[in-house]
N, C-alpha and C positions, 0 to 999 in steps of 0.2 A: 495407811496413815502414812507411809513412807512415801508415798505417790503427792499425797497432798504435801507433804515438808518439802518434797523436790521439786513441788511445781512453785511454791511459795519462795522457795532459794531461786531459781529458774528466773520467777518476775523480779524479782529481788537486784539480780544480778543486772537484768535486763535494764530496769531503770536505771539504776547507779551508771551502767556504761553511757545510756543515754545523757543522763545530766553530767558526766564528765565530758561528754563528747562537745555538749553544747556550752561548757566551761570553757574547753579547749578554743574553740570557734570564736569565743568573745574574745579570748586572748590573744588570739591571731589577728582579730580586727582591730586590736588598739583599743579596746573597749575596757574600763575597769572592771575588776571580779564582783564587785559589788554594783548593783545598777539602779542606784539612790541618785537621782535628780541631783545636782549641785543648785541650791537657792541664793538667788543676787539680791538683795534686800537695795532698792532704790530708793531714796526720799525724796518727798512729792512735797510743794509748797502749798501747804495745807490754805494759807489764806488767801487762797485762789476759789477755795472750795467753800469756807467760811462767809464769804462775800456775800450780804443777802442780796438778792433780786432786785433790780430797780424797776420794780413792777410795781402798778398802783393796785388799789384794793381789787375795783375791776377788773384789771388785767391779770389778777392772780385768779380769781372767780373762773374769769376766760379759761386761762391756763388749765384749770381743773376740769374745766368741761369738756375743751378739747382732748386733757388725757382720756377722760373716760368716754365720749363720743366718736372722736375723730382720729386719734392718732394712731389706731389701728391700721388706718388704711391711707393716712394720709403722712404717716411719719416714718418712712424710711424701713419697713418690713419688706423683706424678699418679695412676697407674694401681693404686695398691697397692690390693688385696684385703681387707686385714686393717685392723683399727683401731688407731689409734695408741696404744699403751703407755706406762704410765709409774706414778709411783709411786700415784697416785690408781686407777689400774686393781687395784692389789693389795691396796691397802687396801679396796675396793669389795668385788671378788671374792674375795679371801683367797690365800693363799701356796699353799694346797691346791688350789684350782680351777685355779692358772696353772699347777701345775706338771704336773695332770693334762693341761692342753690341751695344754700342750708335748709329753708324753709321746706322748698320743693322737693327737694333731690334731683335726683337724674333718671330717666326711663331705665336703662340699663344696671346701673349698678347700684347708686347712691340710694340709700332711702330719705323721705321729705322729714325733718322735724317740726312740722308747724304745730300738729298736735301733741307733743310730747316736751316743747322746750318754749318757755313765754317767750314774747319778744326781747326782752331784758334780756334773758340769758343768750340769746344768739346775738345780741350787740356786744355781753362780754365777750362771746367767742373771736368776734370781730376786733374789737379793741386788744386781744391776745395776739390775734395774728399780724395786727400792725406793728408788733412789738417782735417777731421773729427774724431774723437774718435767714436768709436765703442760705438753703444747704446743696452742696453739690449735686447734682442729679446721675443717677447711674443710668446713663444712654435714655432718659426720658425727660420730656419736657416740664415744665410747669405747669403747663395751662393746658386742661383737658375739658370740654364740656360732656 
């Protein structure tokens, strides 16, 4: 019984010394005793967030389809296999080229959507792409076949 009590006291003293040593080290580094971060509140102009998007109904539907079908690969994920798409891409390549890519896909990576999306839906995606401003590419060009 005494050994168990003695071991418990030894563990308590050891842990107390370790806790005190880390507190002393924090004080020596100039850190506050309490490790609670300071929260700084910054006011944002919420009017910018509340302004309705200037998109037509067709472009809004295209935006929704783009988010569901295209954004994972074409909108800025670290592992995105597809190029960033924008208004500039549509202007450079032409609407017919973009429509064809959406329908047929590419041999290596992109699936074709000709059997899962009606032509009107593909037109909605193209209409939305024509509204997207070009985002800066991180070492990647915006055109890839």
